[in-house]
C-alpha positions in Angstrom: 9.3 1.4 2.6 10.9 0.2 -0.2 9.7 -1.6 -3.1 10.8 -5.2 -2.1 8.3 -4.9 1.2 6.1 -3.4 -0.4 6.0 -6.5 -2.4 6.3 -8.6 0.2 3.0 -7.1 1.8 1.0 -7.1 -1.3 1.5 -10.9 -1.5 1.1 -11.6 2.2 -2.3 -9.9 2.7 -3.6 -11.0 -0.9 -4.0 -7.9 -2.4 -5.9 -8.1 -5.5 -7.0 -5.0 -8.2 -3.9 -3.7 -10.0 -5.2 -0.2 -9.8 -5.5 -0.9 -6.1 -1.7 -1.7 -5.5 -0.4 0.4 -7.8 -1.9 3.5 -5.6 -0.8 2.0 -2.7 3.1 1.8 -4.4 3.0 5.8 -5.7 2.2 6.2 -1.7 4.2 3.8 0.4 7.5 3.5 -2.3 7.4 6.7 -4.0 6.2 9.3 -1.8 3.6 10.7 -3.9 0.0 12.3 -2.3 -2.6 10.3 -2.5 -4.4 12.5 -4.3 -1.7 11.9 -7.1 -2.4 8.3 -6.8 -5.7 8.6 -7.2 -5.4 10.5 -10.4 -2.7 8.1 -11.8 -4.3 5.4 -11.4 -8.1 7.2 -11.5 -9.2 6.0 -8.7 -11.3 7.2 -5.8 -9.3 9.4 -3.2 -11.1 6.9 -0.5 -10.2 4.0 -2.4 -6.4 5.0 -2.1 -6.7 5.9 1.1 -8.6 2.3 1.9 -5.7 0.6 -0.2 -2.6 2.4 1.9 -4.7 2.3 5.3 -4.4 -1.3 4.3 -0.7 -1.7 3.4 0.1 0.1 6.7 -1.8 -2.2 8.9 -0.9 -5.4 7.3 3.5 -3.5 7.8 2.5 -3.0 11.0 0.8 -6.6 11.5 3.8 -8.2 10.3 6.4 -6.5 12.3 4.0 -7.3 15.3 4.6 -11.5 14.3 8.1 -11.1 13.8 8.9 -9.5 17.1 10.1 -6.5 15.3 8.8 -2.9 16.6 
């Protein structure tokens, strides 16, 4: 996922929490591991996992809504 798509998903999902957003960005945009993202943001591993999962589900729903598979 590129940064522009990530920012759009964050807006669509109305995500809050700077640490969660940053952790998801590190994983989905920069390709870092969830463990690295947790260490970099101070979140727990489950917290990072939840943020990443929320973005992935949001992206899939946006694709379905747009008719793109």
